[in-house]
N, C-alpha and C positions, 0 to 999 in steps of 0.2 A: 672626608669620607664620601664615597660615591652615593648618589641618591638613586634608589631603585626606580626602574622604569614603571610607569603606570600600568595597571592591569589592562589587558586587551579587552575590547568590548565583547560581550557574550555573543558568540555565533554558533554555539552548540545546540543540541536538541532541546526541545521544550521539556522542562522538568515537570513531572507530574507528582511531586511529593504530596502524599496524603490522598492521592486520587485512588478510587476503588479499582480493583482488578478489572481489566478490560482488554479488548482486542482493537487495535487501531492500525491504520495503513497510511503510508506516505509514498506517493508515486513521483519519481523524478525522471524527467525526459532527458536522456543522454544525447539525443540527436540535436535538440535545440538548446540544451544546457539550461533548463529551467524546470520549475515545478510542472508536473503533468496535469495542468488544469483542464477540466472537461473530459477526463478519461472515464468511460463507463466501465463499471465493475459489477459483475453478477456474483453474489455471495451465497453459497449453498453449504448445507451440512449433509454428510453421508447418512443415508437411511437404507439399511439393507445393502443391496448391490448397486444402488443408484444415489443420485444427489437430489436433495429437495431445496429448491430456491428459497432462501430466506428473504432476500430483497436485492434490488439493484440500486447502486449509488453512482453519482457522478462526482468526481473530485472537484474541490473548490479551487480558488486561485492559488492556494498554497500546496496543491496536490494531495490534499487530505480529504477524507469524508467529513462532512459537517458534524456528524455524531460518531461515536465508536461503533464498530461493526457489531460488537457484543459488549454488553455491560449489564450489571444488575442481574435480574432473574434470567436473562437470555444468555449470560456467560456460563456456559456448560462445557464439560469435557466432551471431546469427540473429534472427528475428522472433518475438516472444512476445506472448501475450495473457493478460490477467487478466480473468476475468468475475466481477464483484462482484454478489452476490445481494442487491440493495438492497431489493426488495419484502419478501422473507423476513425480512431484518434489521429493517426498520422495523415490520413487523407484529408481530414478536416483542417489540419495544420498546414496543408499543402507541402508536405515533405516530398522530396524527390525519391519515389519508390519504384522498384522494378515492377513489371507486369507479368504475372501476378505478384503482389507483395510477398516477401519471404514469410513474415509472421501475420497470421490473421487474428486468431484469439490465442491468448496465452493462459494456460492453467497454472495456478499456484496452489499447491496442496499442503496443508499443515495439520498437525495434531496438537490439541490442547489437552494435557493430562492434569496439570495442577492449576485449578481455577483460583488459587490464592495469589497467583502471579499475574503481572501485567505482561501482555504480549504486544509488541509493536512490529509491524512489517514494513521496513524501508524497501521499496522496490525500485530498481533502476531499469528503465525500459527504453529501447531504441528500436528502429525498424528491423534490425538484424539480430538483436540479442536482448537478453534480460537477465537480471540476477536479483535475488532477494535474500534477506537474512532475518534472524530473529533479534529484535531489539527489546528494550524494556521500557 
């Protein structure tokens, strides 16, 4: 009988089984093919017609914020905005950019309605494009 192949090493997302509901972010640099370490993100919540800055974070070596953007009492329903400082990040990384760069800051706007769920934002960012999706 054939012997089954050993399981592949775990390379998937970090499992947060049992973790409380929260909002987390993971920035991936598609230009250099790595985590977007050192990316500054301004995180705000909509208040009336404008945005109120909650805090600014800089992504760690894994492209994540050291702490969740929202967790515990701060995790509330509402509209949120992350402003990614793309030009600043790629200039610091010495990317070959046009003058002026195509992207300066990149807004990512989301709504959280159900605070019983975890929200994870994987964001792929390059000098000419970006994409994001809702993970868990």
